[in-house]
C-alpha positions as CSV (number, residue, x, y, z in Angstrom):
1,M,16.6,7.1,15.5
2,A,14.1,6.0,18.2
3,E,11.9,3.0,17.4
4,N,8.8,5.2,18.3
5,D,9.8,7.6,15.5
6,R,10.2,4.7,13.0
7,R,6.8,3.3,14.1
8,R,5.2,6.7,13.3
9,I,7.0,6.9,9.9
10,L,6.0,3.3,9.0
11,R,2.3,4.0,9.9
12,R,2.4,7.3,8.0
13,G,4.1,5.7,5.0
14,L,1.4,3.0,4.8
15,E,-1.4,5.5,5.1
16,A,0.2,7.8,2.5
17,C,0.5,5.0,-0.1
18,V,-3.0,3.5,0.5
19,L,-4.7,6.9,0.6
20,G,-2.8,8.5,-2.3
21,D,-1.0,11.2,-0.4
22,V,2.0,11.7,-2.7
23,R,3.1,15.0,-1.0
24,A,4.1,13.0,2.1
25,L,6.3,10.5,0.3
26,P,9.6,12.4,0.2
27,E,9.7,12.9,4.0
28,L,9.0,9.1,4.6
29,F,10.9,7.2,1.8
30,T,14.5,7.4,0.6
31,T,15.1,8.5,-3.0
32,D,16.3,5.0,-3.9
33,V,13.5,3.1,-2.1
34,S,12.8,-0.3,-3.5
35,G,9.5,-2.1,-2.9
36,W,7.1,-4.7,-4.2
37,S,3.7,-6.2,-3.8
38,P,1.8,-8.8,-5.8
39,N,0.8,-6.0,-8.3
40,M,3.6,-3.5,-8.1
41,L,7.4,-3.1,-8.3
42,V,9.3,0.1,-7.6
43,T,13.0,1.0,-7.5
44,S,12.9,4.7,-6.7
45,L,10.9,7.4,-4.9
46,D,9.9,8.7,-8.4
47,G,8.5,5.2,-9.2
48,L,6.7,5.0,-5.9
49,T,5.2,8.4,-6.4
50,E,4.0,7.5,-9.9
51,V,2.3,4.3,-8.6
52,V,0.7,6.1,-5.7
53,A,-0.5,9.0,-7.9
54,S,-2.0,6.6,-10.4
55,R,-3.9,4.7,-7.7
56,D,-6.7,2.7,-9.3
57,A,-10.0,4.7,-9.4
58,A,-11.8,1.4,-9.1
59,L,-11.9,1.8,-5.4
60,S,-13.5,4.5,-3.3
61,D,-14.1,5.1,0.4
62,V,-10.6,3.6,1.0
63,S,-9.7,3.0,4.6
64,V,-6.8,1.3,6.4
65,Q,-6.9,-0.3,9.8
66,V,-3.6,-1.1,11.5
67,D,-3.9,-4.3,13.6
68,A,-0.2,-4.6,14.7
69,L,2.9,-2.6,14.2
70,D,6.4,-3.0,15.5
71,V,9.9,-1.9,14.8
72,V,13.0,-3.8,15.8
73,G,16.3,-2.1,14.9
74,N,16.1,-1.0,11.3
75,K,13.2,-3.3,10.4
76,G,9.5,-2.6,10.8
77,Y,6.5,-4.9,10.6
78,V,2.9,-4.0,10.1
79,E,-0.3,-6.0,9.8
80,Y,-3.3,-4.1,8.4
81,R,-6.7,-4.4,6.8
82,L,-7.7,-2.4,3.7
83,G,-11.3,-1.6,3.2
84,A,-12.9,0.0,0.1
85,V,-15.9,0.1,-2.1
86,F,-15.5,-1.4,-5.6
87,S,-17.2,1.6,-7.4
88,G,-15.4,2.0,-10.7
89,P,-14.1,-0.2,-13.5
90,F,-11.0,-2.3,-12.7
91,V,-8.7,-2.5,-15.7
92,V,-6.8,-5.8,-15.7
93,D,-5.2,-5.2,-19.1
94,G,-6.0,-3.5,-22.4
95,E,-8.7,-6.1,-23.2
96,T,-10.0,-7.1,-19.8
97,V,-12.1,-4.8,-17.6
98,V,-14.0,-5.9,-14.5
99,E,-17.1,-3.8,-14.0
100,P,-17.8,-2.5,-10.5
101,N,-20.3,-4.4,-8.2
102,G,-20.6,-1.6,-5.6
103,R,-19.7,-4.0,-2.8
104,K,-17.4,-3.3,0.1
105,I,-14.2,-5.3,-0.1
106,E,-11.7,-6.1,2.7
107,I,-8.3,-7.5,2.4
108,G,-5.7,-8.4,5.1
109,A,-2.1,-7.6,4.4
110,A,1.4,-7.3,6.0
111,I,4.4,-5.1,5.2
112,V,8.0,-5.7,6.1
113,A,10.0,-2.5,5.8
114,E,13.7,-1.5,6.2
115,F,14.9,1.9,7.4
116,T,18.0,3.9,6.4
117,A,18.4,6.6,9.0
118,D,14.9,8.2,9.4
119,K,13.3,7.0,6.2
120,I,11.9,3.8,4.7
121,S,14.5,2.4,2.2
122,A,12.8,-0.9,1.2
123,F,9.5,-2.6,1.7
124,R,7.6,-5.8,0.8
125,N,3.8,-5.8,0.9
126,Y,2.2,-9.2,1.2
127,F,-1.5,-9.8,0.5
128,D,-3.6,-12.5,-1.2
129,D,-4.3,-11.1,-4.7
130,A,-6.6,-14.1,-5.5
131,A,-8.8,-13.2,-2.5
132,L,-9.0,-9.6,-3.7
133,L,-10.0,-10.7,-7.3
134,E,-12.6,-13.0,-5.8
135,Q,-14.2,-10.1,-4.1
136,L,-14.1,-8.0,-7.2
137,L,-15.7,-10.7,-9.3
138,V,-18.7,-11.3,-7.0
139,A,-21.8,-10.0,-8.8
């Protein structure tokens, strides 16, 4: 598969996950995809679909800005910024809820992905979850 095709798949996979487009996931990820981030771990397409479908309603007006994207062989790399408005309650656990402050948040992140044929088979999403929490807790 051409690296340009993999670039397109990586960008579309990021956008689908961030924006909650579960319908696009089967064409972009393998059925046995594995992936993690500071707040998520998945070991299958079904697991990824569940996570994306239950995307936290605490954030609205979600946007993603890709700053850099490259594919070398079967590995892809993307740096991006996520922007959103903290507009709904953020449930930390059964006893802890952070009330929305209505502020715009922005977080920088990076993904390393691996491809099997023409689909993403593994990914690691890196971001500073403490910086995200700090923005959520500002009154």
